[in-house]
KEKEKOL-110658 format. One record per residue (C-alpha): chain; x, y negated, z. Coordinates in pm, whole numbers, plus 50000, padded with zeros to 5 digits. Layout:
BEGIN
node mol: A, px: X, py: Y, pz: Z
...
//
This chain:
BEGIN
node mol: A, px: 35761, py: 04423, pz: 76358
node mol: A, px: 35542, py: 04757, pz: 76171
node mol: A, px: 35646, py: 04920, pz: 75857
node mol: A, px: 35514, py: 04908, pz: 75634
node mol: A, px: 35505, py: 05231, pz: 75414
node mol: A, px: 35412, py: 05091, pz: 75032
node mol: A, px: 35618, py: 04886, pz: 74724
node mol: A, px: 35311, py: 04652, pz: 74716
node mol: A, px: 35167, py: 04390, pz: 74991
node mol: A, px: 34849, py: 04175, pz: 74965
node mol: A, px: 34692, py: 03960, pz: 75219
node mol: A, px: 34280, py: 04040, pz: 75337
node mol: A, px: 34282, py: 03698, pz: 75189
node mol: A, px: 34365, py: 03782, pz: 74839
node mol: A, px: 34177, py: 04103, pz: 74884
node mol: A, px: 33896, py: 03874, pz: 74934
node mol: A, px: 33969, py: 03620, pz: 74664
node mol: A, px: 34098, py: 03850, pz: 74404
node mol: A, px: 33951, py: 04303, pz: 74470
node mol: A, px: 34007, py: 04372, pz: 74107
node mol: A, px: 34394, py: 04263, pz: 74153
node mol: A, px: 34464, py: 04432, pz: 74441
node mol: A, px: 34292, py: 04750, pz: 74309
node mol: A, px: 34428, py: 04721, pz: 74003
node mol: A, px: 34793, py: 04703, pz: 74171
node mol: A, px: 34720, py: 05022, pz: 74416
node mol: A, px: 34607, py: 05199, pz: 74051
node mol: A, px: 34969, py: 05119, pz: 73962
node mol: A, px: 35158, py: 05142, pz: 74232
node mol: A, px: 35041, py: 05427, pz: 74446
node mol: A, px: 34997, py: 05175, pz: 74732
node mol: A, px: 34866, py: 04874, pz: 74850
node mol: A, px: 34953, py: 04734, pz: 75180
node mol: A, px: 34702, py: 04493, pz: 75290
node mol: A, px: 34821, py: 04271, pz: 75541
node mol: A, px: 34712, py: 04053, pz: 75859
node mol: A, px: 34910, py: 03759, pz: 76016
node mol: A, px: 35223, py: 03979, pz: 75861
node mol: A, px: 35139, py: 04295, pz: 76016
node mol: A, px: 34976, py: 04614, pz: 75794
node mol: A, px: 34604, py: 04662, pz: 75945
node mol: A, px: 34515, py: 04898, pz: 75613
node mol: A, px: 34650, py: 05102, pz: 75258
node mol: A, px: 34453, py: 05097, pz: 74968
node mol: A, px: 34572, py: 05354, pz: 74795
node mol: A, px: 34506, py: 05508, pz: 74452
node mol: A, px: 34290, py: 05836, pz: 74426
node mol: A, px: 34515, py: 06109, pz: 74334
node mol: A, px: 34780, py: 05959, pz: 74570
node mol: A, px: 34492, py: 06007, pz: 74797
node mol: A, px: 34399, py: 06341, pz: 74688
node mol: A, px: 34750, py: 06431, pz: 74707
node mol: A, px: 34751, py: 06362, pz: 75089
node mol: A, px: 34443, py: 06539, pz: 75181
node mol: A, px: 34640, py: 06845, pz: 75012
node mol: A, px: 34945, py: 06782, pz: 75163
node mol: A, px: 34698, py: 06762, pz: 75510
node mol: A, px: 34528, py: 07112, pz: 75474
node mol: A, px: 34833, py: 07250, pz: 75420
node mol: A, px: 35005, py: 07150, pz: 75711
node mol: A, px: 34701, py: 07272, pz: 75936
node mol: A, px: 34680, py: 07556, pz: 75749
node mol: A, px: 35075, py: 07662, pz: 75819
node mol: A, px: 34989, py: 07519, pz: 76181
node mol: A, px: 34770, py: 07824, pz: 76219
node mol: A, px: 34973, py: 08110, pz: 76039
node mol: A, px: 35239, py: 07969, pz: 76307
node mol: A, px: 35015, py: 08025, pz: 76609
node mol: A, px: 34922, py: 08359, pz: 76486
node mol: A, px: 35263, py: 08494, pz: 76424
node mol: A, px: 35300, py: 08828, pz: 76631
node mol: A, px: 34960, py: 08884, pz: 76654
node mol: A, px: 34805, py: 09254, pz: 76561
node mol: A, px: 34745, py: 09287, pz: 76162
node mol: A, px: 34424, py: 09440, pz: 76053
node mol: A, px: 34459, py: 09558, pz: 75720
node mol: A, px: 34083, py: 09594, pz: 75545
node mol: A, px: 33958, py: 09697, pz: 75183
node mol: A, px: 33827, py: 09497, pz: 74937
node mol: A, px: 33526, py: 09678, pz: 74971
node mol: A, px: 33541, py: 09651, pz: 75316
node mol: A, px: 33521, py: 09243, pz: 75288
node mol: A, px: 33212, py: 09323, pz: 75019
node mol: A, px: 33054, py: 09450, pz: 75312
node mol: A, px: 33076, py: 09139, pz: 75594
//
């Protein structure tokens, strides 16, 4: 069985029948798992949660770049040199 990573669940049928209620649940709870045949097929998340997820993904990608560049020579520049670029 698939793991459900939300405290609220809704079927696709319920989403079609009452989209406003499902969206309100997501806004209140942070996430709603949308189920089809008792398996999660999508998650509906509030904007705050979604934006936080994007920030964390961006931080993760930046950290991967930092780790990949460890040990490479460092180039020192002044602020004036940056203005010339």
